[in-house]
N, C-alpha and C positions, 0 to 999 in steps of 0.2 A: 628104286621106286620112290623113296622119300625125296630124293633130289628132284625127280620129275614133278612131284606134287608141290614142292616148295617153289620151284621155278614157275609152275603154272599159277600158283597163288600170287607170286610177286608180279607176274605179267598181268594178271587180272586187276590187281590193286593199282599198278601203274596206268593201265588202260582207263580205269574209273577215274583216277586222279587227273589224267589228261582231259578226258571229256568234261569233268567237273570244272577244271580251270578254263577251258575254252567256253563253256556255257556261261560261267561267271563273267568272263571278260566281254563276251558278246552281248550280254544282257544290258550292259551299260550303253552299248551303241545302238540298241534296237529302236529306241524312241527318245526324242528330245522334245523340249517345249516347242522348238521351231517346227518339228515334224507334225505335232498334233495341231498347231495353229495352221499350217499349210493344208492339212487334211480337212480341217473345219472350213477354211476358206474355199477349198475345192468343192466340198459338199454344198455350201451355200450358193456358189456359182451354178452348180449343176441344178439345184432346185429352182433358182431364178430363171435359168434358161428353159427348164421344163414348164414352169408357170407361164412364161411368155409364149412358148410354143402352143400350149394348151389354149391360151387366150386367142391367139391368131387363128387357130383351127376353128374355134367357136365362131369367130367373126366371119370367116370364109363360109361356114355352114349357114349362118344367118343371112348373109348376102344372097345366097342362092335361093332363099325362100321368098315367096311373094306374100304380102299381108292378106290378100283375099284369095287364097288358093283353094278354098273349099267351095 
């Protein structure tokens, strides 16, 4: 019974150590300055395209209106 408990504890400790090591190793690869700069550039491009699209849609709507429609 003691041998089973000791092997179970050793297995759990090794499992926690492996998960800890993999998490520590991958944390360094999750983000880099280049990744955050690329994400920032992508967001600014997306906002610029949305603003341009919004402006074009407003112009199309205004062109369809006549000044003396009342």
